[in-house]
C-alpha angles and dihedrals in degrees: 000000000000094000090054089052090054092048093050091048093049091051089055091049100041129050111248115260095254092051090052091051093048094047092048092052090050093052093053091050092051094055112109119251090234090069093056090048091050091051091049091050091050090049091053093047090046093052091045092049091048092053093043093055094040091054092044090052093049092050092051090049088051090050091049092047092049092046092049091047094051094043091056092057 
C-alpha cells in the first residue's frame, strides 16, 4: 500500500513519460534554423582549427628533430 502511494504522488509531481517525450520533440522543432547553422559553422571552424594546430605542431617537432640531428654531426 505504501508503494502505491509513492507512485501516485510521483505521477502528480512529474509529467508522465509520454508528455515529456512530446514536449521535448516540440522544443526541437521550435528552434530556429539559424541556431543549427551557427552550430554547424562552429563545428567546421573547430575542426579546421584543430587540424591547423595539429599540423603546425608536427611541423615544429620535425624542425626541432632535423635541427637536433644536424647539430649532433
